[in-house]
N, C-alpha and C positions, 0 to 999 in steps of 0.2 A: 474955738479951741486953737490954742497956739500950737503950731507944728514944731515938733522937736526933731532936730537933726542929730542923729547919732552917727559918729564916725565909726566905720568898721575898722577894727584893728587887723593889720595883716598878720596872718598866722604862719609865719615862716620860721622854721626850726633850722638852726645851723647844725648840721650833722658833722660828726667827726669822721673824716675819711678813713675807712678801715680796709681798704683794698690791699695795702702793703703789710697789714698786721700778721698774716700767716708767714710771710717771708721773714719778718723780724723775729718771730717766735722760733722759726726753724733755724735761723742763724744763731740765736742764743743757745738753743738746744745743742747744736753742733759744737759751739764754743765750749760749753761746759763738759760735754762728752769727751772732747779732745784734751782739755786741760785738767781734768780730774784724774787723780791716781787712786785706784781702789786698793784697799788692803787685801792682800792675797793670802796671807798666812795667819792661821790661828795658833798662837804660841802655847805649846803644851808643857813647856819647862820654865822654871823660874830662872831669870838671869838678872841677878843683882850685880851690876857691873862694878869692877874696881875703879878707884879714882886714879887720875893721872894729871900731871902738871902740863905737859905739852900735848895738845890735841890738834889734829888736822881734819877739817871737814871735807868730805868727798861730795862734790857737786853733782856728779853724774850718777844718780841713784839707779838708773836703768842698767848700769854695768855691775851692780852689786848682787851677790847671792849670799844670803845669810845662813850661817850654821850656828845653831843654838846648842849650848852645852850647859846643863844644870839639872837640879832635882825635878823629877816629873811631878806635875801638879795633878793630884788625884781629884775626882769629882767632889769628894767630901771636904776639900780644902786643905788636906794635909799634903805633905811632900813625901815622895817616894825616893827610889834610887836615882842616881845621876844618869841622865840619858842624853842622847844626841838627836837633835831634830833638824831636818832639812825640809824646807817648804812646810807642808802639813803633815809629813810622815816622821814618826819616831823610828830611828834606825837601831835595829837589834844587832845586826851583823855589821861590824865596822868596815868590812871589805866592800860593802855596798856603796860606801861613800865614794870610793875610787870610780865606780861605774857611773853614778849619778853626776858627780862633778865633771867627769871626762865628757859626758854627753852635753852638759851645760857649756863647757869650754868649746866644744865643736860648734854649738849654736852661736855663742857669743865669744869670739877670740880674745877680746879685751876684758874678759870677766875678772872681777875682783871678788875674792871670797872674804866676807866679813864675819869673823868669829865673835860671837857674843857669848862670853863665858861667865858663868856665875862665879863670884869671888870665892865660894867655898868648894868649887869643883876640884877633883883630884887631878894633879898634874900628869899622872900616868895616862888617863883617858885623853887629855888635851894633847899629849905627845903622840898617842896612837892616831888621833884624828889628823894631826899635822903630817904624820907619815903617809897616811892614805891620800891626803891632798897632794903631797909631793909625788906619789906614784901616779896620780891622775894628771899631773902636769900643771895643776893650778898653783902657780908659784906666786901670784900677786895676792897676798894675804894682808888683811887689815884686822887689827885687834880693837874691838870697841871698848870704850871706857867712859866714865863720867868725869866732868871737870873737877879739879881739886877744890875743896871747900876753902874759902878765904880764911886765913888765920885771924883769930880774934885777939 
């Protein structure tokens, strides 16, 4: 009988080093937690913004506090009376605007109030809101608008 010589193959597996994997995952998690801005407000009023020719974008979103003025969105999809919303709260008594915005101004002295007003809102309500903002001392006011549609 002829002797057959078989070579044994070396069974070495090249493993991927995973010692630093938890560190990498932790750093990615921290990065996304820090860089992500979560939506804080559920908008309960319709704000179809008017169009404007000249717009200026505000880069520091953290300084903004939004006040929404427009028809209340009912659960059945219809629109109700015009309401004022700050954060997640609908404001029934307009004098509360003064207190809410003053407290926000104390927390953030460089606060900019951005008014998002529906184009069909009554100017009397907008004027009353402006007066309450003035009484609160929040004099840095921005009016939100959509860009003008290009002429065809």
